[in-house]
C-alpha positions in Angstrom: 0.0 -0.3 -0.3 2.6 2.2 1.0 4.8 1.8 -2.4 1.4 2.3 -4.6 0.8 5.8 -2.8 4.5 6.3 -3.3 4.3 5.4 -7.3 1.0 7.8 -7.1 2.8 10.7 -5.3 5.8 10.7 -7.6 4.3 10.3 -10.7 2.0 13.3 -9.5 4.9 15.4 -8.8 6.2 14.7 -12.4 3.2 15.8 -13.5 3.0 19.1 -12.3 6.6 19.9 -13.2 5.5 18.7 -16.8 2.6 21.1 -16.8 3.3 24.9 -17.1 1.3 26.6 -14.0 -1.1 29.1 -15.1 1.7 32.2 -14.4 3.7 30.6 -17.1 0.9 30.4 -19.7 0.4 34.4 -18.8 2.0 37.7 -20.4 1.8 40.4 -18.2 1.5 44.5 -20.1 1.7 46.8 -17.6 -0.9 49.7 -16.8 0.9 52.9 -15.8 -2.4 55.2 -15.7 -4.0 58.3 -13.2 -6.8 56.7 -11.9 -7.2 59.7 -8.9 -5.9 62.5 -8.8 -6.3 65.9 -11.2 -5.7 63.6 -14.4 -7.6 60.8 -13.4 -10.7 61.3 -15.5 -8.6 60.9 -18.2 -6.2 57.9 -17.2 -9.4 56.1 -16.9 -10.8 56.4 -20.2 -7.5 55.8 -21.6 -7.5 52.7 -19.6 -10.9 51.8 -20.2 -9.3 51.2 -24.3 -6.8 48.6 -23.2 -9.2 46.7 -20.5 -11.9 46.6 -23.7 -8.9 45.5 -26.0 -8.3 43.1 -23.6 -11.4 42.1 -23.1 -11.6 41.4 -27.2 -8.4 40.0 -27.8 -7.7 38.4 -24.2 -4.5 36.0 -25.6 -1.4 36.3 -27.9 -0.2 33.6 -29.9 3.7 33.7 -29.9 5.6 31.0 -31.9 3.0 28.7 -32.2 2.0 28.6 -28.4 -0.8 30.6 -26.7 -0.5 32.9 -23.9 -3.3 34.5 -21.6 -2.7 38.3 -21.5 -3.3 40.0 -18.0 -3.9 43.5 -17.8 -2.1 44.7 -14.3 -2.7 48.5 -13.5 -0.9 50.5 -11.5 -2.1 53.7 -10.0 0.1 56.8 -10.5 -2.4 59.3 -8.7 -1.3 62.0 -11.2 1.7 62.6 -9.0 5.6 62.9 -9.9 6.4 61.7 -6.5 3.3 58.5 -6.9 5.1 57.8 -10.4 7.9 56.2 -9.4 6.2 54.0 -6.8 3.9 53.3 -9.5 6.3 51.9 -11.8 8.2 49.9 -9.4 5.2 47.7 -9.0 4.9 47.0 -12.3 8.4 46.0 -12.8 7.3 44.2 -9.8 4.6 42.2 -10.9 6.7 41.4 -13.9 5.6 43.4 -16.8 7.0 42.4 -20.1 5.5 46.2 -21.9 3.9 48.7 -19.9 1.6 51.0 -21.6 1.4 54.7 -20.6 0.9 57.4 -19.3 -1.6 59.7 -19.8 0.4 62.8 -18.5 3.5 63.9 -19.5 5.3 64.7 -16.1 4.4 61.5 -14.9 5.5 59.5 -17.6 8.8 61.2 -17.3 9.2 61.1 -13.7 8.9 57.2 -14.2 10.4 56.9 -17.2 14.4 55.9 -15.3 12.1 53.3 -13.3 11.5 51.4 -16.8 14.7 52.1 -18.1 16.8 50.8 -15.1 14.3 47.7 -14.9 14.8 47.1 -18.9 11.5 47.0 -19.7 9.5 48.8 -22.4 6.9 51.3 -22.4 4.6 52.8 -25.3 3.2 55.9 -24.3 -0.2 56.5 -25.7 -1.2 60.5 -25.4 1.6 61.6 -23.6 2.8 63.9 -25.9 5.8 66.3 -24.6 9.3 65.7 -26.3 10.7 65.2 -23.0 9.1 61.6 -22.5 11.5 59.6 -24.9 14.5 62.1 -25.2 17.9 60.9 -23.4 16.2 57.2 -23.8 16.2 54.4 -25.6 13.1 52.5 -24.1 10.1 55.0 -24.2 8.6 54.6 -27.7 4.7 56.4 -27.9 1.5 56.3 -30.5 0.8 60.1 -29.8 1.5 63.4 -31.6 3.9 65.4 -29.9 3.5 69.2 -28.1 5.8 70.8 -30.6 3.0 70.2 -33.4 0.4 71.1 -31.4 1.2 74.0 -29.9 2.3 75.3 -33.5 -1.4 74.3 -34.4 -3.0 76.4 -31.5 -1.6 79.3 -32.1 -2.1 79.0 -36.4 -5.6 78.3 -35.6 -5.8 81.4 -32.9 -4.2 83.4 -35.9 -5.7 82.4 -39.0 -9.1 80.3 -38.6 -10.2 82.7 -35.5 -9.1 85.5 -36.6 -7.6 86.6 -33.1 -4.4 89.5 -32.4 -4.8 88.8 -28.7 -4.6 85.4 -26.8 -4.7 84.8 -23.2 -2.8 81.7 -22.2 -3.0 80.1 -19.1 -1.4 76.5 -17.8 -0.2 75.2 -14.2 2.5 76.2 -12.9 5.2 73.1 -12.9 3.7 71.2 -15.2 5.5 69.7 -18.0 2.6 68.7 -19.8 1.0 72.3 -19.7 4.6 74.4 -20.1 5.8 72.7 -22.9 2.7 73.2 -24.7 2.4 77.1 -23.8 6.0 77.7 -25.1 5.6 76.2 -28.1 2.3 78.3 -29.0 4.4 81.2 -27.9 7.1 80.3 -30.0 4.7 79.8 -32.9 2.7 83.2 -31.9 5.8 85.3 -31.8 6.3 84.1 -35.7 2.9 85.1 -36.6 2.9 88.7 -35.1 0.0 87.6 -31.7 0.4 89.1 -28.7 0.2 86.7 -25.9 -0.4 87.0 -22.4 0.5 84.2 -20.2 -0.5 83.6 -17.2 0.3 80.4 -14.6 -2.7 78.7 -11.6 -0.9 76.9 -8.6 -2.0 73.5 -8.2 -5.0 73.2 -6.5 -6.8 76.0 -7.8 -10.2 76.3 -8.4 -11.1 80.0 -8.4 -9.7 81.4 -12.1 -11.7 84.5 -11.5 -8.9 86.6 -11.1 -6.8 85.6 -14.2 -10.5 85.3 -16.2 -10.8 89.5 -15.5 -6.9 89.5 -16.7 -7.9 87.6 -19.8 -10.9 90.3 -20.3 -8.2 93.5 -18.9 -6.1 92.0 -21.9 -8.4 91.9 -24.1 -8.0 88.6 -25.8 -10.0 86.9 -28.0 -8.8 83.2 -27.7 -8.2 81.7 -24.3 -5.5 79.1 -24.8 -5.5 77.0 -21.5 -3.5 73.5 -21.8 -4.4 72.0 -18.6 -6.4 68.3 -17.5 -9.9 68.1 -17.6 -11.2 69.5 -13.9 -9.3 72.7 -14.6 -10.6 73.1 -17.9 -13.8 72.7 -16.8 -13.2 75.5 -13.4 -12.4 77.5 -16.5 -15.0 77.0 -19.2 -18.1 77.4 -16.2 -16.2 80.5 -15.1 -15.5 82.3 -18.3 -19.3 81.9 -18.7 -20.5 83.0 -15.2 -18.6 86.3 -16.1 -20.6 86.4 -19.3 -17.2 86.4 -21.4 -17.6 86.5 -24.9 -14.2 84.9 -25.7 -13.3 81.3 -27.6 -11.7 79.2 -25.3 -9.4 76.7 -27.1 -7.7 73.5 -25.5 -5.1 70.1 -26.0 -5.4 66.9 -26.7 -6.7 66.7 -22.7 -10.1 68.5 -23.6 -11.2 65.7 -25.8 -13.9 64.4 -23.2 -17.7 64.4 -22.5 -16.5 66.1 -19.4 -15.6 68.9 -20.9 -18.4 68.4 -23.6 -20.9 68.6 -20.2 -19.5 71.9 -19.2 -20.0 73.2 -22.9 -23.8 72.2 -22.9 -24.2 73.6 -19.6 -22.6 77.0 -20.2 -23.1 77.4 -24.3 -19.6 78.6 -24.2 -17.6 78.5 -27.8 -14.6 75.2 -27.6 -12.1 73.9 -29.0 -9.7 71.0 -28.7 -7.0 69.2 -30.5 -7.4 65.4 -30.6 -6.1 62.1 -31.9 -9.6 60.8 -33.5 -12.3 61.8 -35.1 -15.7 60.4 -34.9 -16.5 57.9 -37.7 -13.0 56.9 -38.3 -13.3 53.0 -36.7 -17.4 52.0 -37.2 -16.3 48.8 -36.1 -14.7 49.8 -32.8 -17.4 52.7 -32.0 -19.8 50.2 -32.0 -18.1 47.3 -29.8 -16.7 50.2 -27.2 -20.0 51.3 -27.1 -21.8 48.0 -26.2 -18.8 47.7 -24.0 -19.4 50.7 -22.2 -23.6 50.6 -21.6 -22.6 46.9 -20.5 -20.6 47.5 -17.7 -21.9 50.2 -14.8 -17.8 50.3 -13.6 -16.4 51.3 -17.3 -19.6 53.9 -18.1 -19.0 56.0 -15.0 -15.4 55.9 -15.7 -16.2 57.0 -18.8 -18.0 59.9 -17.4 -21.3 58.3 -16.8 -22.3 58.2 -21.1 -21.0 56.1 -24.0 -19.4 59.1 -25.9 -15.7 58.1 -27.4 -12.6 60.0 -26.2 -9.9 59.9 -28.7 -7.7 58.9 -25.8 -9.9 55.5 -25.3 -9.0 54.7 -29.0 -5.2 55.7 -28.4 -5.5 52.9 -25.6 -7.2 50.7 -27.6 -4.7 50.5 -30.3 -1.4 50.7 -28.1 -2.8 47.7 -26.1 -2.6 45.8 -29.8 0.7 47.5 -30.5 2.4 45.5 -27.3 1.0 42.2 -28.7 2.8 42.9 -32.4 5.6 44.0 -30.3 5.5 40.5 -28.1 4.9 38.5 -31.2 7.8 40.1 -32.9 10.0 39.3 -30.5 8.6 35.5 -29.9 8.8 36.3 -26.3 7.8 37.7 -23.2 11.4 39.1 -22.5 11.1 42.6 -21.8 15.0 42.9 -23.3 13.8 41.4 -26.8 10.1 42.8 -26.8 12.6 46.0 -26.9 14.4 45.1 -29.9 11.7 44.7 -31.5 9.8 47.1 -31.1 11.3 49.8 -33.3 10.2 48.1 -36.4 6.9 47.2 -35.3 3.9 48.6 -37.3 0.0 48.7 -37.0 -3.0 49.5 -38.8 -4.9 50.9 -35.9 -8.3 52.6 -35.0 -6.8 56.0 -35.5 -4.5 55.2 -38.7 -1.5 53.9 -39.1 0.7 53.3 -36.1 5.1 53.3 -36.7 8.0 54.7 -34.9 11.0 56.8 -35.7 13.4 59.6 -34.0 13.6 59.0 -30.7 10.8 56.0 -30.7 8.1 58.7 -31.3 5.0 58.0 -34.0 5.7 58.6 -37.3 2.4 60.9 -38.1 1.7 63.8 -40.2 -1.8 64.9 -38.7 -3.9 66.0 -35.6 -8.0 66.7 -35.6 -8.9 70.4 -34.2 -12.6 69.6 -32.5 -15.0 72.2 -32.3 -17.9 71.3 -29.0 -21.1 71.5 -30.6 -22.9 73.0 -27.4 -26.8 72.3 -29.1 -26.6 69.2 -30.1 -23.8 68.1 -27.4 -21.0 66.3 -29.9 -17.9 66.9 -31.2 -17.5 67.9 -34.3 -14.2 67.1 -36.3 -11.5 68.3 -38.7 -7.9 67.2 -40.1 -5.3 69.7 -39.8 -1.9 69.5 -40.7 0.4 69.1 -38.4 3.8 70.7 -40.7 
């Protein structure tokens, strides 16, 4: 009886060693995003695109073997300090590749942690050039701020006919300040008069800033800041009865900004990565996903309007899968080596990587928030 038991035990041990554990059947993709803090609303929407893609395609085939793909999310809390600990968490959890972050400042803050661990990162909508400069592990699929800032200045001058623009951004925020600087450079070339001011983190009362804009005679306010600040600026400009056009960056492509426009009737534009109708099959599936999941719908701001960052998150997930397949491995070093040559035709268009790991993109969208219909109206524009 003892011999039989020993034989059964030995067979069981051999089988256990021969069959891979579930973890060995799984490839981990890290999600480095702000789910809380100033950029929480946008970070949640960007993450939704990845989560929908993972639900749609939960496996990847590598060298004839099918692996489960697990998304592991670390909240960087919209904070440069927390970005390092969030990045460390994803490295510790064995992420083969990381996606994110919404927000250039946290992307820059977490970059060295990923670089030291040899883990490649695909930036989704982090547009500041510093994200990819000086390293070989950070890539991105979005356009960058030099082109975006220039577009805003050209749009203010050539389309809106403005001669004076008031610029307002958060003090110490790399994203805000970078865009303001690129705007200023083009504005100077165009002969636009600019008054620039900065507000400290946590500001909720923009009355004094908007009064300064009014006294300056600004026809346009350019405010490249986060969604919550954007909402406050729109609402408080309306309460002052200002007759001014307000323009915002890619972060403003959100149903939350639209809600403020509908409530106030203000004239608002933003730059962005995607125009509605560009990928009907994706849009139909994504809306069904949102409406079928109460948490997802809440994370999208309570309705099924599609934010461009969600579409970008969706595409980023599939670019990561292409990189894993090209590497033929879940090893971060192999994926990093394969990434520069990865191409993908996504919902937002063709994706390829050029100098510094930046996306090869020549166009962007300018969207107008229609207060009457509650819908964004998109127009393609050249990045130059």
